[in-house]
C-alpha positions as CSV (number, residue, x, y, z in Angstrom):
1,X,9.1,38.6,-10.6
2,X,8.4,39.8,-14.2
3,X,10.5,37.0,-15.6
4,X,8.9,34.4,-13.5
5,X,5.4,35.5,-14.4
6,X,6.0,35.7,-18.1
7,X,7.8,32.3,-18.2
8,X,4.8,30.6,-16.6
9,X,1.8,32.6,-17.9
10,X,0.8,30.1,-20.5
11,X,0.7,32.6,-23.5
12,X,3.5,31.7,-26.0
13,X,4.2,35.2,-27.2
14,X,4.4,36.6,-23.6
15,X,6.8,33.7,-22.8
16,X,8.8,34.6,-25.8
17,X,9.4,38.1,-24.5
18,X,11.9,36.5,-22.1
19,X,14.0,35.2,-25.0
20,X,16.1,37.9,-26.8
21,X,16.1,36.1,-30.1
22,X,12.3,36.0,-30.2
23,X,11.4,39.2,-28.5
24,X,10.8,41.4,-31.6
25,X,8.7,38.8,-33.3
26,X,6.7,38.2,-30.1
27,X,6.1,41.9,-29.6
28,X,4.9,42.3,-33.2
29,X,2.4,39.4,-32.6
30,X,1.1,41.0,-29.4
31,X,1.0,44.5,-30.8
32,X,-2.3,44.0,-32.8
33,X,-2.7,47.8,-33.5
34,X,0.8,47.8,-35.0
35,X,1.8,51.1,-33.3
36,X,5.0,49.7,-32.0
37,X,3.8,49.4,-28.4
38,X,1.6,47.1,-26.4
39,X,-1.3,48.9,-24.7
40,X,-3.4,47.6,-21.8
41,X,-6.0,46.1,-24.1
42,X,-3.4,44.1,-26.0
43,X,-1.8,43.0,-22.8
44,X,-5.1,41.9,-21.3
45,X,-6.0,40.0,-24.5
46,X,-2.8,38.0,-24.2
47,X,-3.3,37.5,-20.5
48,X,-6.8,36.1,-21.0
49,X,-5.3,33.6,-23.5
50,X,-2.7,32.6,-21.0
51,X,-5.2,32.3,-18.2
52,X,-7.5,30.1,-20.4
53,X,-4.6,27.8,-21.1
54,X,-3.5,27.6,-17.4
55,X,-7.1,26.9,-16.4
56,X,-7.3,24.1,-19.0
57,X,-4.1,22.7,-17.6
58,X,-5.5,22.9,-14.1
59,X,-8.7,21.2,-15.2
60,X,-6.8,18.4,-16.9
61,X,-4.6,17.9,-13.8
62,X,-7.7,17.9,-11.5
63,X,-9.3,15.3,-13.8
64,X,-6.2,13.1,-13.8
65,X,-6.0,13.4,-10.0
66,X,-9.6,12.6,-9.5
67,X,-9.4,9.5,-11.7
68,X,-6.3,8.3,-9.9
69,X,-8.0,9.0,-6.5
70,X,-11.2,7.2,-7.4
71,X,-9.2,4.1,-8.7
72,X,-7.1,4.1,-5.5
73,X,-10.1,4.4,-3.2
74,X,-12.0,1.7,-5.1
75,X,-9.0,-0.6,-4.7
76,X,-8.6,0.3,-1.0
77,X,-12.3,-0.2,-0.4
78,X,-12.3,-3.7,-1.9
79,X,-9.3,-4.7,0.1
80,X,-10.7,-3.2,3.3
81,X,-14.1,-5.0,2.9
82,X,-12.5,-8.3,2.1
83,X,-10.3,-8.0,5.2
84,X,-13.4,-7.0,7.3
85,X,-15.3,-10.1,6.2
86,X,-12.2,-12.3,6.8
87,X,-11.9,-10.9,10.3
88,X,-15.6,-11.6,11.1
89,X,-15.0,-15.2,10.1
90,X,-11.8,-15.4,12.2
91,X,-13.7,-14.2,15.3
92,X,-16.7,-16.5,14.5
93,X,-15.0,-19.7,15.6
94,X,-18.2,-21.8,15.7
95,X,-19.3,-20.4,12.3
96,X,-22.7,-19.5,13.7
97,X,-22.9,-16.2,11.7
98,X,-22.8,-14.2,15.0
99,X,-20.1,-13.0,17.3
100,X,-20.4,-13.8,21.0
101,X,-18.6,-11.8,23.7
102,X,-16.5,-14.9,24.4
103,X,-15.4,-15.2,20.8
104,X,-14.5,-11.5,20.6
105,X,-12.6,-11.6,23.9
106,X,-10.6,-14.7,22.7
107,X,-9.9,-13.2,19.3
108,X,-8.7,-9.8,20.6
109,X,-6.4,-11.5,23.0
110,X,-4.9,-14.1,20.7
111,X,-5.4,-13.4,17.0
112,X,-2.8,-10.9,15.6
113,X,-4.7,-10.4,12.3
114,X,-7.9,-9.5,14.1
115,X,-6.0,-7.1,16.5
116,X,-4.2,-5.4,13.6
117,X,-7.4,-4.8,11.6
118,X,-9.4,-3.5,14.6
119,X,-6.5,-1.4,15.8
120,X,-6.8,1.2,13.0
121,X,-10.1,0.3,11.3
122,X,-11.7,3.8,11.7
123,X,-14.7,2.9,13.9
124,X,-14.1,3.7,17.6
125,X,-16.6,1.0,18.8
126,X,-14.7,-1.7,16.9
127,X,-11.4,-0.3,18.1
128,X,-12.7,-0.4,21.7
129,X,-13.3,-4.1,21.5
130,X,-9.5,-4.2,22.1
131,X,-9.8,-2.4,25.4
132,X,-11.1,-4.6,28.2
133,X,-12.6,-1.7,30.2
134,X,-14.5,-0.5,27.1
135,X,-15.5,-3.8,25.6
136,X,-19.0,-4.0,27.2
137,X,-20.0,-0.5,26.1
138,X,-18.6,-1.1,22.6
139,X,-20.5,-4.4,22.3
140,X,-23.7,-2.7,23.4
141,X,-23.2,0.1,20.8
142,X,-22.6,-2.5,18.0
143,X,-25.4,-4.8,19.0
144,X,-28.3,-2.7,17.7
145,X,-30.9,-5.5,18.0
146,X,-29.9,-6.1,21.6
147,X,-29.6,-9.9,21.0
148,X,-26.4,-10.1,23.0
149,X,-24.4,-11.0,19.9
150,X,-23.1,-9.2,16.8
151,X,-24.6,-10.6,13.7
152,X,-23.3,-10.1,10.1
153,X,-25.6,-7.1,9.4
154,X,-24.5,-5.3,12.5
155,X,-20.9,-6.0,11.7
156,X,-21.4,-4.8,8.1
157,X,-23.0,-1.6,9.4
158,X,-20.0,-0.9,11.7
159,X,-17.6,-1.7,8.9
160,X,-19.5,0.7,6.6
161,X,-19.0,3.5,9.2
162,X,-15.3,2.5,9.5
163,X,-14.8,2.6,5.7
164,X,-16.3,6.1,5.5
165,X,-13.9,7.3,8.1
166,X,-10.9,5.7,6.4
167,X,-11.9,7.2,3.0
168,X,-12.3,10.6,4.6
169,X,-8.9,10.2,6.2
170,X,-7.5,9.3,2.8
171,X,-9.1,12.3,1.2
172,X,-7.6,14.7,3.7
173,X,-4.2,13.1,3.3
174,X,-4.5,13.2,-0.4
175,X,-5.3,16.9,-0.4
176,X,-2.3,17.7,1.7
177,X,-0.1,15.6,-0.6
178,X,-1.6,17.2,-3.7
179,X,-0.6,20.7,-2.6
180,X,3.0,19.5,-2.1
181,X,3.0,17.6,-5.4
182,X,1.7,20.7,-7.3
183,X,4.4,22.8,-5.8
184,X,7.0,20.2,-6.7
185,X,5.8,20.0,-10.3
186,X,5.7,23.8,-10.7
187,X,9.2,24.1,-9.3
188,X,10.5,21.3,-11.6
189,X,8.7,22.8,-14.6
190,X,10.3,26.3,-14.0
191,X,13.7,24.8,-13.5
192,X,13.4,22.6,-16.6
193,X,12.3,25.4,-18.9
194,X,15.0,27.7,-17.5
195,X,17.6,25.0,-18.2
196,X,16.2,24.4,-21.7
197,X,16.5,28.1,-22.6
198,X,20.0,28.3,-21.2
199,X,20.9,25.2,-23.2
200,X,19.6,26.8,-26.4
201,X,21.7,30.0,-25.7
202,X,24.8,27.9,-24.9
203,X,24.5,26.1,-28.3
204,X,23.6,29.3,-30.2
205,X,27.2,30.7,-30.2
206,X,26.5,33.4,-32.8
207,X,23.3,34.5,-31.1
208,X,21.4,34.1,-34.4
209,X,18.3,32.6,-32.8
210,X,18.9,29.3,-34.6
211,X,21.0,26.3,-34.0
212,X,23.2,25.0,-36.9
213,X,24.5,21.5,-37.2
214,X,28.1,22.8,-36.6
215,X,27.0,24.6,-33.4
216,X,25.2,21.5,-32.1
217,X,28.2,19.1,-32.9
218,X,30.6,21.5,-31.1
219,X,28.4,21.9,-28.0
220,X,27.6,18.2,-27.5
221,X,31.3,17.3,-27.7
222,X,32.6,20.0,-25.4
223,X,29.9,21.6,-23.2
224,X,29.0,19.4,-20.1
225,X,26.0,21.5,-19.2
226,X,24.5,21.0,-22.7
227,X,25.2,17.3,-22.6
228,X,23.7,16.9,-19.1
229,X,20.5,18.7,-20.1
230,X,20.0,16.8,-23.4
231,X,20.7,13.5,-21.8
232,X,17.9,13.9,-19.2
233,X,15.5,16.1,-21.2
234,X,13.0,13.3,-22.0
235,X,12.8,14.0,-25.7
236,X,14.4,11.2,-27.8
237,X,15.4,13.3,-30.8
238,X,17.1,15.9,-28.5
239,X,18.8,13.0,-26.7
240,X,20.0,11.5,-30.0
241,X,21.8,14.8,-30.8
242,X,24.5,13.3,-28.4
243,X,24.9,10.2,-30.6
244,X,27.0,11.0,-33.7
245,X,25.4,8.2,-35.8
246,X,21.9,9.5,-34.9
247,X,22.5,13.2,-35.1
248,X,21.5,13.7,-38.8
249,X,18.2,11.9,-38.4
250,X,17.4,13.6,-35.2
251,X,18.2,17.1,-36.5
252,X,16.0,16.3,-39.6
253,X,13.1,15.2,-37.3
254,X,13.4,18.3,-35.1
255,X,13.8,20.7,-38.1
256,X,10.1,20.8,-39.1
257,X,10.6,23.8,-41.4
258,X,13.4,21.8,-43.3
259,X,15.7,24.9,-43.5
260,X,18.7,23.0,-42.2
261,X,18.6,24.7,-38.8
262,X,16.8,24.4,-35.5
263,X,15.0,27.7,-34.6
264,X,13.5,28.6,-31.2
265,X,10.0,27.5,-32.1
266,X,11.2,24.0,-33.2
267,X,13.3,23.8,-30.1
268,X,10.4,24.8,-27.8
269,X,8.1,22.2,-29.4
270,X,10.7,19.5,-28.7
271,X,11.2,20.8,-25.1
272,X,7.4,20.7,-24.5
273,X,7.4,17.0,-25.5
274,X,10.4,16.4,-23.2
275,X,8.8,18.3,-20.3
276,X,5.5,16.4,-20.7
277,X,7.4,13.1,-20.4
278,X,9.5,14.3,-17.5
279,X,6.4,15.6,-15.6
280,X,4.6,12.3,-16.3
281,X,7.6,10.5,-14.8
282,X,7.6,12.8,-11.8
283,X,3.9,12.1,-11.3
284,X,4.5,8.4,-11.4
285,X,7.3,8.8,-8.9
286,X,5.0,10.9,-6.7
287,X,2.4,8.1,-6.8
288,X,5.0,5.5,-6.0
289,X,6.2,7.6,-3.1
290,X,2.7,8.1,-1.8
291,X,2.0,4.4,-1.9
292,X,5.2,3.6,-0.1
293,X,4.5,6.3,2.5
294,X,1.0,5.1,3.0
295,X,2.2,1.6,3.6
296,X,4.9,2.7,6.0
297,X,2.5,5.0,7.8
298,X,-0.1,2.3,8.1
299,X,2.4,-0.2,9.5
300,X,3.8,2.3,12.0
301,X,0.3,3.5,13.0
302,X,-0.9,-0.1,13.7
303,X,2.2,-0.8,15.8
304,X,2.0,2.5,17.6
305,X,-1.7,2.3,18.4
306,X,-1.3,-1.3,19.5
307,X,1.5,-0.3,21.9
308,X,-0.6,2.6,23.2
309,X,-3.5,0.3,24.1
310,X,-1.2,-2.2,25.7
311,X,0.5,0.5,27.8
312,X,-2.9,1.9,28.9
313,X,-3.8,-1.6,30.1
314,X,-0.5,-2.1,31.9
315,X,-0.9,1.2,33.8
316,X,-4.6,0.4,34.5
317,X,-3.8,-2.3,37.0
318,X,-7.4,-2.3,38.5
319,X,-9.0,-2.5,35.1
320,X,-11.2,0.4,35.9
321,X,-10.8,2.0,32.5
322,X,-9.2,5.1,33.9
323,X,-5.6,5.9,35.0
324,X,-5.1,7.4,38.4
325,X,-2.0,9.4,39.4
326,X,-0.9,6.6,41.7
327,X,-1.1,4.0,38.9
328,X,0.9,6.2,36.6
329,X,3.6,7.0,39.2
330,X,4.0,3.3,39.9
331,X,4.2,2.3,36.2
332,X,6.7,5.0,35.2
333,X,9.0,3.8,38.0
334,X,9.0,0.1,37.3
335,X,7.6,-0.8,33.9
336,X,10.2,-0.5,31.1
337,X,7.7,-1.0,28.3
338,X,5.5,1.8,29.7
339,X,8.5,4.1,30.2
340,X,10.0,3.4,26.7
341,X,6.7,4.0,25.0
342,X,5.9,7.3,26.8
343,X,9.4,8.7,26.2
344,X,9.1,8.2,22.4
345,X,5.4,8.7,21.8
346,X,5.7,12.3,20.5
347,X,3.1,13.9,22.9
348,X,4.8,16.3,25.3
349,X,2.4,15.7,28.2
350,X,2.7,11.9,27.9
351,X,6.5,12.2,27.8
352,X,6.3,14.4,30.9
353,X,4.6,11.7,32.9
354,X,8.0,10.0,33.1
355,X,9.4,13.0,34.9
356,X,8.4,13.2,38.5
357,X,8.7,17.0,38.8
358,X,6.4,17.4,35.8
359,X,3.9,14.5,36.3
360,X,1.2,16.4,38.2
361,X,1.1,19.3,35.7
362,X,1.1,16.9,32.7
363,X,-1.7,14.8,34.2
364,X,-3.8,18.0,34.7
365,X,-3.3,18.9,31.1
366,X,-4.3,15.4,29.9
367,X,-7.3,15.2,32.2
368,X,-9.6,17.4,30.2
369,X,-12.7,16.4,32.2
370,X,-10.9,17.5,35.4
371,X,-12.0,14.4,37.4
372,X,-8.5,13.7,38.6
373,X,-8.0,10.7,36.3
374,X,-7.3,10.0,32.7
375,X,-9.9,7.9,30.9
376,X,-9.5,6.1,27.6
377,X,-10.9,9.0,25.5
378,X,-8.5,11.4,27.1
379,X,-5.6,8.9,26.6
380,X,-6.5,8.3,22.9
381,X,-6.8,12.1,22.2
382,X,-3.2,12.4,23.5
383,X,-2.1,9.3,21.6
384,X,-3.5,10.8,18.3
385,X,-1.5,14.0,18.8
386,X,1.6,11.9,19.5
387,X,1.0,9.7,16.4
388,X,0.5,12.8,14.2
389,X,3.9,14.1,15.4
390,X,5.6,10.8,14.8
391,X,4.1,10.5,11.3
392,X,5.4,14.0,10.5
393,X,8.9,12.9,11.7
394,X,8.6,9.8,9.5
395,X,7.7,12.0,6.5
396,X,10.7,14.3,7.2
397,X,13.0,11.2,7.4
398,X,11.6,9.9,4.1
399,X,12.2,13.2,2.4
400,X,15.8,13.2,3.8
401,X,16.3,9.7,2.4
402,X,14.8,10.6,-1.0
403,X,17.0,13.7,-1.3
404,X,20.1,11.7,-0.4
405,X,19.1,9.0,-2.9
406,X,18.4,11.6,-5.7
407,X,21.8,13.3,-5.0
408,X,23.6,9.9,-5.2
409,X,21.8,9.0,-8.4
410,X,22.6,12.4,-10.0
411,X,26.3,11.9,-9.0
412,X,26.3,8.4,-10.4
413,X,24.6,9.5,-13.7
414,X,27.1,12.3,-14.1
415,X,30.0,9.9,-13.6
């Protein structure tokens, strides 16, 4: 615990206390009273410097994240609004500038692009245009001037509500991802710095606290751990220590004191540059993964929600907008698409509807209004729980794939 704190506290002299070759000099710097010991005031002065540095790093990271988030949201908003306008035009077959009930019914029955957009657009009233039993109520809610049609301004108002919901959803997802990303970067940083210090000690055969050319040449030709670290450290001059023809020039560039050796301070400066590059690469990789995950989640969600609405309609044979126990029992006996969806939807009570012995209890759990039937709101509440579970499973599978790919890449690089 002491070692972990000192290594990540942000104050160079406290960090140096973990390095035997630098301990005496670091203690002398920290001991401002020069009494040979570090008292609480001297300790807290160093801690304050470390805290200030860590807070600056946090502020820089927050600013970087906020800039990236703002840019991503701006790009998403532009694409979303463009698609929303295109969908309006797709529905508005007669180009009158208004959407009639007939045009909407036709579009949500036949136009895949319209269906896909409405399916996960973020506005319940727009989504309910896909549900025959809810269409009239949704139209009434959207048609604020009571003209019997949805004009462009009413559509834009609904889209604005949808966009706000989607941006809020992105914010929540981003915050969850950022927590995981920070933990990943902190773990990588600690592991990288530990490997860097171990590498220095492996090269420093005489424990002098400096690396000579002879020690470097010997280590890069015979020590696999040293070679592996330098090869992937991110700092060109450290990497070029592995190349005989470049070693002299690299050592000269690293040896800023020009004393012919590489001391711990010079090594640490190079390591900081390498770490900054590797962290930047990791952040780029995190952003790439986030975009890929968002695209995969969006595609899966659209397909899942579309299937959920189709299944509801299949069970609701009388088009009443509610599912009775008899309708459910009949569907889970005879309709393969209904059965397959419920069994894999991720929501335990919906899954239990396919099991005769559990159906009554499951329906009672799903029927939160206790009216003996399951309406669309109750169905969608269960579907959202199922979707959340399925998306978590997708995330776990992505992580498993990424770990496997990273292990394979590491093995290939080593070979």
